[in-house]
mmCIF file of the N, C-alpha and C atoms, coordinates in Angstrom:
data_MODEL
# 
_entry.id   MODEL 
# 
loop_
_atom_site.group_PDB 
_atom_site.id 
_atom_site.type_symbol 
_atom_site.label_atom_id 
_atom_site.label_alt_id 
_atom_site.label_comp_id 
_atom_site.label_asym_id 
_atom_site.label_entity_id 
_atom_site.label_seq_id 
_atom_site.pdbx_PDB_ins_code 
_atom_site.Cartn_x 
_atom_site.Cartn_y 
_atom_site.Cartn_z 
_atom_site.occupancy 
_atom_site.B_iso_or_equiv 
_atom_site.pdbx_formal_charge 
_atom_site.auth_seq_id 
_atom_site.auth_comp_id 
_atom_site.auth_asym_id 
_atom_site.auth_atom_id 
_atom_site.pdbx_PDB_model_num 
ATOM 1   N N  . MET A 1 1  ? 74.880 -49.807 -74.300 1.00 0.00 ? 1  MET A N  1 
ATOM 2   C CA . MET A 1 1  ? 74.646 -49.789 -72.876 1.00 0.00 ? 1  MET A CA 1 
ATOM 3   C C  . MET A 1 1  ? 74.095 -51.154 -72.463 1.00 0.00 ? 1  MET A C  1 
ATOM 4   N N  . PRO A 1 2  ? 74.698 -51.803 -71.482 1.00 0.00 ? 2  PRO A N  1 
ATOM 5   C CA . PRO A 1 2  ? 74.210 -53.099 -71.011 1.00 0.00 ? 2  PRO A CA 1 
ATOM 6   C C  . PRO A 1 2  ? 72.826 -52.972 -70.370 1.00 0.00 ? 2  PRO A C  1 
ATOM 7   N N  . VAL A 1 3  ? 72.007 -53.979 -70.589 1.00 0.00 ? 3  VAL A N  1 
ATOM 8   C CA . VAL A 1 3  ? 70.647 -54.004 -70.046 1.00 0.00 ? 3  VAL A CA 1 
ATOM 9   C C  . VAL A 1 3  ? 70.395 -55.375 -69.426 1.00 0.00 ? 3  VAL A C  1 
ATOM 10  N N  . LEU A 1 4  ? 69.871 -55.377 -68.208 1.00 0.00 ? 4  LEU A N  1 
ATOM 11  C CA . LEU A 1 4  ? 69.429 -56.604 -67.560 1.00 0.00 ? 4  LEU A CA 1 
ATOM 12  C C  . LEU A 1 4  ? 67.915 -56.546 -67.480 1.00 0.00 ? 4  LEU A C  1 
ATOM 13  N N  . ALA A 1 5  ? 67.248 -57.520 -68.071 1.00 0.00 ? 5  ALA A N  1 
ATOM 14  C CA . ALA A 1 5  ? 65.788 -57.606 -68.011 1.00 0.00 ? 5  ALA A CA 1 
ATOM 15  C C  . ALA A 1 5  ? 65.422 -58.773 -67.102 1.00 0.00 ? 5  ALA A C  1 
ATOM 16  N N  . LEU A 1 6  ? 64.777 -58.477 -66.004 1.00 0.00 ? 6  LEU A N  1 
ATOM 17  C CA . LEU A 1 6  ? 64.293 -59.508 -65.089 1.00 0.00 ? 6  LEU A CA 1 
ATOM 18  C C  . LEU A 1 6  ? 62.822 -59.737 -65.390 1.00 0.00 ? 6  LEU A C  1 
ATOM 19  N N  . LEU A 1 7  ? 62.507 -60.931 -65.831 1.00 0.00 ? 7  LEU A N  1 
ATOM 20  C CA . LEU A 1 7  ? 61.131 -61.258 -66.192 1.00 0.00 ? 7  LEU A CA 1 
ATOM 21  C C  . LEU A 1 7  ? 60.589 -62.308 -65.241 1.00 0.00 ? 7  LEU A C  1 
ATOM 22  N N  . SER A 1 8  ? 59.290 -62.251 -64.999 1.00 0.00 ? 8  SER A N  1 
ATOM 23  C CA . SER A 1 8  ? 58.642 -63.254 -64.156 1.00 0.00 ? 8  SER A CA 1 
ATOM 24  C C  . SER A 1 8  ? 58.037 -64.338 -65.038 1.00 0.00 ? 8  SER A C  1 
ATOM 25  N N  . SER A 1 9  ? 58.167 -65.559 -64.584 1.00 0.00 ? 9  SER A N  1 
ATOM 26  C CA . SER A 1 9  ? 57.718 -66.698 -65.386 1.00 0.00 ? 9  SER A CA 1 
ATOM 27  C C  . SER A 1 9  ? 56.210 -66.877 -65.383 1.00 0.00 ? 9  SER A C  1 
ATOM 28  N N  . GLY A 1 10 ? 55.521 -66.333 -64.396 1.00 0.00 ? 10 GLY A N  1 
ATOM 29  C CA . GLY A 1 10 ? 54.110 -66.634 -64.262 1.00 0.00 ? 10 GLY A CA 1 
ATOM 30  C C  . GLY A 1 10 ? 53.149 -65.507 -64.551 1.00 0.00 ? 10 GLY A C  1 
ATOM 31  N N  . THR A 1 11 ? 53.603 -64.417 -65.121 1.00 0.00 ? 11 THR A N  1 
ATOM 32  C CA . THR A 1 11 ? 52.695 -63.297 -65.353 1.00 0.00 ? 11 THR A CA 1 
ATOM 33  C C  . THR A 1 11 ? 51.843 -63.516 -66.601 1.00 0.00 ? 11 THR A C  1 
ATOM 34  N N  . PHE A 1 12 ? 50.633 -63.046 -66.529 1.00 0.00 ? 12 PHE A N  1 
ATOM 35  C CA . PHE A 1 12 ? 49.726 -63.098 -67.673 1.00 0.00 ? 12 PHE A CA 1 
ATOM 36  C C  . PHE A 1 12 ? 49.322 -61.684 -68.087 1.00 0.00 ? 12 PHE A C  1 
ATOM 37  N N  . LEU A 1 13 ? 50.055 -60.691 -67.595 1.00 0.00 ? 13 LEU A N  1 
ATOM 38  C CA . LEU A 1 13 ? 49.681 -59.302 -67.813 1.00 0.00 ? 13 LEU A CA 1 
ATOM 39  C C  . LEU A 1 13 ? 50.313 -58.685 -69.051 1.00 0.00 ? 13 LEU A C  1 
ATOM 40  N N  . ASN A 1 14 ? 51.117 -59.443 -69.755 1.00 0.00 ? 14 ASN A N  1 
ATOM 41  C CA . ASN A 1 14 ? 51.720 -58.899 -70.966 1.00 0.00 ? 14 ASN A CA 1 
ATOM 42  C C  . ASN A 1 14 ? 51.719 -59.964 -72.060 1.00 0.00 ? 14 ASN A C  1 
ATOM 43  N N  . ASP A 1 15 ? 52.006 -59.535 -73.241 1.00 0.00 ? 15 ASP A N  1 
ATOM 44  C CA . ASP A 1 15 ? 52.098 -60.429 -74.390 1.00 0.00 ? 15 ASP A CA 1 
ATOM 45  C C  . ASP A 1 15 ? 53.552 -60.880 -74.512 1.00 0.00 ? 15 ASP A C  1 
ATOM 46  N N  . PRO A 1 16 ? 53.848 -62.154 -74.262 1.00 0.00 ? 16 PRO A N  1 
ATOM 47  C CA . PRO A 1 16 ? 55.238 -62.625 -74.295 1.00 0.00 ? 16 PRO A CA 1 
ATOM 48  C C  . PRO A 1 16 ? 55.940 -62.367 -75.626 1.00 0.00 ? 16 PRO A C  1 
ATOM 49  N N  . GLU A 1 17 ? 55.225 -62.481 -76.725 1.00 0.00 ? 17 GLU A N  1 
ATOM 50  C CA . GLU A 1 17 ? 55.845 -62.251 -78.034 1.00 0.00 ? 17 GLU A CA 1 
ATOM 51  C C  . GLU A 1 17 ? 56.232 -60.780 -78.204 1.00 0.00 ? 17 GLU A C  1 
ATOM 52  N N  . ARG A 1 18 ? 55.370 -59.893 -77.785 1.00 0.00 ? 18 ARG A N  1 
ATOM 53  C CA . ARG A 1 18 ? 55.686 -58.458 -77.871 1.00 0.00 ? 18 ARG A CA 1 
ATOM 54  C C  . ARG A 1 18 ? 56.869 -58.124 -76.972 1.00 0.00 ? 18 ARG A C  1 
ATOM 55  N N  . THR A 1 19 ? 56.881 -58.657 -75.765 1.00 0.00 ? 19 THR A N  1 
ATOM 56  C CA . THR A 1 19 ? 58.001 -58.433 -74.853 1.00 0.00 ? 19 THR A CA 1 
ATOM 57  C C  . THR A 1 19 ? 59.296 -58.916 -75.482 1.00 0.00 ? 19 THR A C  1 
ATOM 58  N N  . ARG A 1 20 ? 59.267 -60.087 -76.077 1.00 0.00 ? 20 ARG A N  1 
ATOM 59  C CA . ARG A 1 20 ? 60.448 -60.650 -76.734 1.00 0.00 ? 20 ARG A CA 1 
ATOM 60  C C  . ARG A 1 20 ? 60.949 -59.726 -77.848 1.00 0.00 ? 20 ARG A C  1 
ATOM 61  N N  . ARG A 1 21 ? 60.043 -59.250 -78.678 1.00 0.00 ? 21 ARG A N  1 
ATOM 62  C CA . ARG A 1 21 ? 60.430 -58.365 -79.787 1.00 0.00 ? 21 ARG A CA 1 
ATOM 63  C C  . ARG A 1 21 ? 61.076 -57.080 -79.283 1.00 0.00 ? 21 ARG A C  1 
ATOM 64  N N  . VAL A 1 22 ? 60.482 -56.479 -78.270 1.00 0.00 ? 22 VAL A N  1 
ATOM 65  C CA . VAL A 1 22 ? 61.003 -55.216 -77.744 1.00 0.00 ? 22 VAL A CA 1 
ATOM 66  C C  . VAL A 1 22 ? 62.368 -55.433 -77.090 1.00 0.00 ? 22 VAL A C  1 
ATOM 67  N N  . LEU A 1 23 ? 62.457 -56.433 -76.234 1.00 0.00 ? 23 LEU A N  1 
ATOM 68  C CA . LEU A 1 23 ? 63.709 -56.651 -75.513 1.00 0.00 ? 23 LEU A CA 1 
ATOM 69  C C  . LEU A 1 23 ? 64.849 -57.049 -76.436 1.00 0.00 ? 23 LEU A C  1 
ATOM 70  N N  . TYR A 1 24 ? 64.581 -57.957 -77.354 1.00 0.00 ? 24 TYR A N  1 
ATOM 71  C CA . TYR A 1 24 ? 65.670 -58.458 -78.188 1.00 0.00 ? 24 TYR A CA 1 
ATOM 72  C C  . TYR A 1 24 ? 66.099 -57.469 -79.261 1.00 0.00 ? 24 TYR A C  1 
ATOM 73  N N  . ALA A 1 25 ? 65.463 -56.318 -79.315 1.00 0.00 ? 25 ALA A N  1 
ATOM 74  C CA . ALA A 1 25 ? 65.939 -55.239 -80.172 1.00 0.00 ? 25 ALA A CA 1 
ATOM 75  C C  . ALA A 1 25 ? 67.101 -54.502 -79.501 1.00 0.00 ? 25 ALA A C  1 
ATOM 76  N N  . LEU A 1 26 ? 67.291 -54.720 -78.211 1.00 0.00 ? 26 LEU A N  1 
ATOM 77  C CA . LEU A 1 26 ? 68.386 -54.078 -77.482 1.00 0.00 ? 26 LEU A CA 1 
ATOM 78  C C  . LEU A 1 26 ? 69.683 -54.840 -77.746 1.00 0.00 ? 26 LEU A C  1 
ATOM 79  N N  . PRO A 1 27 ? 70.756 -54.130 -78.084 1.00 0.00 ? 27 PRO A N  1 
ATOM 80  C CA . PRO A 1 27 ? 71.976 -54.805 -78.520 1.00 0.00 ? 27 PRO A CA 1 
ATOM 81  C C  . PRO A 1 27 ? 72.761 -55.523 -77.423 1.00 0.00 ? 27 PRO A C  1 
ATOM 82  N N  . ASP A 1 28 ? 72.750 -55.027 -76.208 1.00 0.00 ? 28 ASP A N  1 
ATOM 83  C CA . ASP A 1 28 ? 73.574 -55.620 -75.148 1.00 0.00 ? 28 ASP A CA 1 
ATOM 84  C C  . ASP A 1 28 ? 72.669 -56.075 -74.009 1.00 0.00 ? 28 ASP A C  1 
ATOM 85  N N  . LEU A 1 29 ? 71.878 -57.093 -74.293 1.00 0.00 ? 29 LEU A N  1 
ATOM 86  C CA . LEU A 1 29 ? 70.805 -57.527 -73.398 1.00 0.00 ? 29 LEU A CA 1 
ATOM 87  C C  . LEU A 1 29 ? 71.125 -58.851 -72.734 1.00 0.00 ? 29 LEU A C  1 
ATOM 88  N N  . GLU A 1 30 ? 70.809 -58.930 -71.448 1.00 0.00 ? 30 GLU A N  1 
ATOM 89  C CA . GLU A 1 30 ? 70.797 -60.202 -70.738 1.00 0.00 ? 30 GLU A CA 1 
ATOM 90  C C  . GLU A 1 30 ? 69.408 -60.343 -70.124 1.00 0.00 ? 30 GLU A C  1 
ATOM 91  N N  . VAL A 1 31 ? 68.765 -61.473 -70.364 1.00 0.00 ? 31 VAL A N  1 
ATOM 92  C CA . VAL A 1 31 ? 67.426 -61.734 -69.841 1.00 0.00 ? 31 VAL A CA 1 
ATOM 93  C C  . VAL A 1 31 ? 67.521 -62.827 -68.788 1.00 0.00 ? 31 VAL A C  1 
ATOM 94  N N  . LEU A 1 32 ? 66.876 -62.602 -67.670 1.00 0.00 ? 32 LEU A N  1 
ATOM 95  C CA . LEU A 1 32 ? 66.812 -63.598 -66.615 1.00 0.00 ? 32 LEU A CA 1 
ATOM 96  C C  . LEU A 1 32 ? 65.347 -63.808 -66.254 1.00 0.00 ? 32 LEU A C  1 
ATOM 97  N N  . LEU A 1 33 ? 64.917 -65.045 -66.314 1.00 0.00 ? 33 LEU A N  1 
ATOM 98  C CA . LEU A 1 33 ? 63.541 -65.405 -65.986 1.00 0.00 ? 33 LEU A CA 1 
ATOM 99  C C  . LEU A 1 33 ? 63.505 -65.923 -64.555 1.00 0.00 ? 33 LEU A C  1 
ATOM 100 N N  . LEU A 1 34 ? 62.758 -65.230 -63.698 1.00 0.00 ? 34 LEU A N  1 
ATOM 101 C CA . LEU A 1 34 ? 62.639 -65.630 -62.298 1.00 0.00 ? 34 LEU A CA 1 
ATOM 102 C C  . LEU A 1 34 ? 61.280 -66.272 -62.055 1.00 0.00 ? 34 LEU A C  1 
ATOM 103 N N  . ASP A 1 35 ? 61.262 -67.211 -61.139 1.00 0.00 ? 35 ASP A N  1 
ATOM 104 C CA . ASP A 1 35 ? 60.038 -67.927 -60.802 1.00 0.00 ? 35 ASP A CA 1 
ATOM 105 C C  . ASP A 1 35 ? 59.173 -67.039 -59.903 1.00 0.00 ? 35 ASP A C  1 
ATOM 106 N N  . ALA A 1 36 ? 58.340 -66.243 -60.538 1.00 0.00 ? 36 ALA A N  1 
ATOM 107 C CA . ALA A 1 36 ? 57.441 -65.334 -59.823 1.00 0.00 ? 36 ALA A CA 1 
ATOM 108 C C  . ALA A 1 36 ? 56.186 -65.167 -60.669 1.00 0.00 ? 36 ALA A C  1 
ATOM 109 N N  . HIS A 1 37 ? 55.121 -64.676 -60.056 1.00 0.00 ? 37 HIS A N  1 
ATOM 110 C CA . HIS A 1 37 ? 53.876 -64.481 -60.796 1.00 0.00 ? 37 HIS A CA 1 
ATOM 111 C C  . HIS A 1 37 ? 53.844 -63.126 -61.490 1.00 0.00 ? 37 HIS A C  1 
ATOM 112 N N  . HIS A 1 38 ? 54.167 -62.069 -60.774 1.00 0.00 ? 38 HIS A N  1 
ATOM 113 C CA . HIS A 1 38 ? 54.123 -60.750 -61.398 1.00 0.00 ? 38 HIS A CA 1 
ATOM 114 C C  . HIS A 1 38 ? 55.108 -59.777 -60.759 1.00 0.00 ? 38 HIS A C  1 
ATOM 115 N N  . TRP A 1 39 ? 55.070 -59.627 -59.467 1.00 0.00 ? 39 TRP A N  1 
ATOM 116 C CA . TRP A 1 39 ? 55.824 -58.581 -58.790 1.00 0.00 ? 39 TRP A CA 1 
ATOM 117 C C  . TRP A 1 39 ? 57.094 -59.177 -58.182 1.00 0.00 ? 39 TRP A C  1 
ATOM 118 N N  . ILE A 1 40 ? 58.154 -59.228 -58.961 1.00 0.00 ? 40 ILE A N  1 
ATOM 119 C CA . ILE A 1 40 ? 59.407 -59.870 -58.569 1.00 0.00 ? 40 ILE A CA 1 
ATOM 120 C C  . ILE A 1 40 ? 59.980 -59.304 -57.267 1.00 0.00 ? 40 ILE A C  1 
ATOM 121 N N  . PRO A 1 41 ? 60.020 -57.980 -57.062 1.00 0.00 ? 41 PRO A N  1 
ATOM 122 C CA . PRO A 1 41 ? 60.619 -57.464 -55.823 1.00 0.00 ? 41 PRO A CA 1 
ATOM 123 C C  . PRO A 1 41 ? 59.929 -57.962 -54.551 1.00 0.00 ? 41 PRO A C  1 
ATOM 124 N N  . THR A 1 42 ? 58.650 -58.244 -54.636 1.00 0.00 ? 42 THR A N  1 
ATOM 125 C CA . THR A 1 42 ? 57.908 -58.735 -53.477 1.00 0.00 ? 42 THR A CA 1 
ATOM 126 C C  . THR A 1 42 ? 57.991 -60.250 -53.357 1.00 0.00 ? 42 THR A C  1 
ATOM 127 N N  . GLU A 1 43 ? 57.886 -60.937 -54.470 1.00 0.00 ? 43 GLU A N  1 
ATOM 128 C CA . GLU A 1 43 ? 57.832 -62.396 -54.458 1.00 0.00 ? 43 GLU A CA 1 
ATOM 129 C C  . GLU A 1 43 ? 59.201 -63.063 -54.349 1.00 0.00 ? 43 GLU A C  1 
ATOM 130 N N  . ARG A 1 44 ? 60.215 -62.455 -54.946 1.00 0.00 ? 44 ARG A N  1 
ATOM 131 C CA . ARG A 1 44 ? 61.553 -63.056 -54.975 1.00 0.00 ? 44 ARG A CA 1 
ATOM 132 C C  . ARG A 1 44 ? 62.637 -62.000 -54.725 1.00 0.00 ? 44 ARG A C  1 
ATOM 133 N N  . PRO A 1 45 ? 62.560 -61.291 -53.589 1.00 0.00 ? 45 PRO A N  1 
ATOM 134 C CA . PRO A 1 45 ? 63.522 -60.206 -53.360 1.00 0.00 ? 45 PRO A CA 1 
ATOM 135 C C  . PRO A 1 45 ? 64.978 -60.678 -53.297 1.00 0.00 ? 45 PRO A C  1 
ATOM 136 N N  . LYS A 1 46 ? 65.218 -61.804 -52.658 1.00 0.00 ? 46 LYS A N  1 
ATOM 137 C CA . LYS A 1 46 ? 66.595 -62.298 -52.542 1.00 0.00 ? 46 LYS A CA 1 
ATOM 138 C C  . LYS A 1 46 ? 67.154 -62.666 -53.911 1.00 0.00 ? 46 LYS A C  1 
ATOM 139 N N  . GLU A 1 47 ? 66.379 -63.402 -54.692 1.00 0.00 ? 47 GLU A N  1 
ATOM 140 C CA . GLU A 1 47 ? 66.830 -63.811 -56.016 1.00 0.00 ? 47 GLU A CA 1 
ATOM 141 C C  . GLU A 1 47 ? 67.045 -62.606 -56.925 1.00 0.00 ? 47 GLU A C  1 
ATOM 142 N N  . MET A 1 48 ? 66.173 -61.609 -56.807 1.00 0.00 ? 48 MET A N  1 
ATOM 143 C CA . MET A 1 48 ? 66.315 -60.407 -57.611 1.00 0.00 ? 48 MET A CA 1 
ATOM 144 C C  . MET A 1 48 ? 67.594 -59.665 -57.246 1.00 0.00 ? 48 MET A C  1 
ATOM 145 N N  . ARG A 1 49 ? 67.823 -59.490 -55.959 1.00 0.00 ? 49 ARG A N  1 
ATOM 146 C CA . ARG A 1 49 ? 69.037 -58.803 -55.503 1.00 0.00 ? 49 ARG A CA 1 
ATOM 147 C C  . ARG A 1 49 ? 70.283 -59.534 -55.971 1.00 0.00 ? 49 ARG A C  1 
ATOM 148 N N  . GLU A 1 50 ? 70.298 -60.857 -55.814 1.00 0.00 ? 50 GLU A N  1 
ATOM 149 C CA . GLU A 1 50 ? 71.458 -61.641 -56.239 1.00 0.00 ? 50 GLU A CA 1 
ATOM 150 C C  . GLU A 1 50 ? 71.691 -61.529 -57.745 1.00 0.00 ? 50 GLU A C  1 
ATOM 151 N N  . ALA A 1 51 ? 70.633 -61.551 -58.516 1.00 0.00 ? 51 ALA A N  1 
ATOM 152 C CA . ALA A 1 51 ? 70.763 -61.442 -59.972 1.00 0.00 ? 51 ALA A CA 1 
ATOM 153 C C  . ALA A 1 51 ? 71.351 -60.092 -60.362 1.00 0.00 ? 51 ALA A C  1 
ATOM 154 N N  . ILE A 1 52 ? 70.870 -59.032 -59.733 1.00 0.00 ? 52 ILE A N  1 
ATOM 155 C CA . ILE A 1 52 ? 71.382 -57.696 -60.043 1.00 0.00 ? 52 ILE A CA 1 
ATOM 156 C C  . ILE A 1 52 ? 72.840 -57.568 -59.613 1.00 0.00 ? 52 ILE A C  1 
ATOM 157 N N  . GLU A 1 53 ? 73.162 -58.080 -58.423 1.00 0.00 ? 53 GLU A N  1 
ATOM 158 C CA . GLU A 1 53 ? 74.548 -58.014 -57.952 1.00 0.00 ? 53 GLU A CA 1 
ATOM 159 C C  . GLU A 1 53 ? 75.487 -58.756 -58.896 1.00 0.00 ? 53 GLU A C  1 
ATOM 160 N N  . GLN A 1 54 ? 75.116 -59.972 -59.282 1.00 0.00 ? 54 GLN A N  1 
ATOM 161 C CA . GLN A 1 54 ? 75.970 -60.764 -60.177 1.00 0.00 ? 54 GLN A CA 1 
ATOM 162 C C  . GLN A 1 54 ? 76.133 -60.084 -61.529 1.00 0.00 ? 54 GLN A C  1 
ATOM 163 N N  . TRP A 1 55 ? 75.062 -59.517 -62.019 1.00 0.00 ? 55 TRP A N  1 
ATOM 164 C CA . TRP A 1 55 ? 75.118 -58.829 -63.308 1.00 0.00 ? 55 TRP A CA 1 
ATOM 165 C C  . TRP A 1 55 ? 76.044 -57.617 -63.224 1.00 0.00 ? 55 TRP A C  1 
ATOM 166 N N  . CYS A 1 56 ? 75.917 -56.842 -62.151 1.00 0.00 ? 56 CYS A N  1 
ATOM 167 C CA . CYS A 1 56 ? 76.774 -55.663 -61.981 1.00 0.00 ? 56 CYS A CA 1 
ATOM 168 C C  . CYS A 1 56 ? 78.241 -56.060 -61.843 1.00 0.00 ? 56 CYS A C  1 
ATOM 169 N N  . LEU A 1 57 ? 78.512 -57.127 -61.118 1.00 0.00 ? 57 LEU A N  1 
ATOM 170 C CA . LEU A 1 57 ? 79.896 -57.576 -60.955 1.00 0.00 ? 57 LEU A CA 1 
ATOM 171 C C  . LEU A 1 57 ? 80.506 -58.033 -62.275 1.00 0.00 ? 57 LEU A C  1 
ATOM 172 N N  . ALA A 1 58 ? 79.681 -58.521 -63.169 1.00 0.00 ? 58 ALA A N  1 
ATOM 173 C CA . ALA A 1 58 ? 80.173 -59.017 -64.458 1.00 0.00 ? 58 ALA A CA 1 
ATOM 174 C C  . ALA A 1 58 ? 80.411 -57.899 -65.473 1.00 0.00 ? 58 ALA A C  1 
ATOM 175 N N  . LEU A 1 59 ? 79.971 -56.697 -65.172 1.00 0.00 ? 59 LEU A N  1 
ATOM 176 C CA . LEU A 1 59 ? 80.154 -55.584 -66.121 1.00 0.00 ? 59 LEU A CA 1 
ATOM 177 C C  . LEU A 1 59 ? 81.612 -55.208 -66.265 1.00 0.00 ? 59 LEU A C  1 
# 
């Protein structure tokens, strides 16, 4: 099953190494790093929508 992981570049609320281990265990993964602090839908709604749309179109 395809998975799109949208990550924020500026968050300090998680352990980046743990996130990497968990995400990269998924076989069909695409990771996109957005310039946001924590809450991507609020900080970068347009970029988030565009990323999801492009990802869905590529399926």
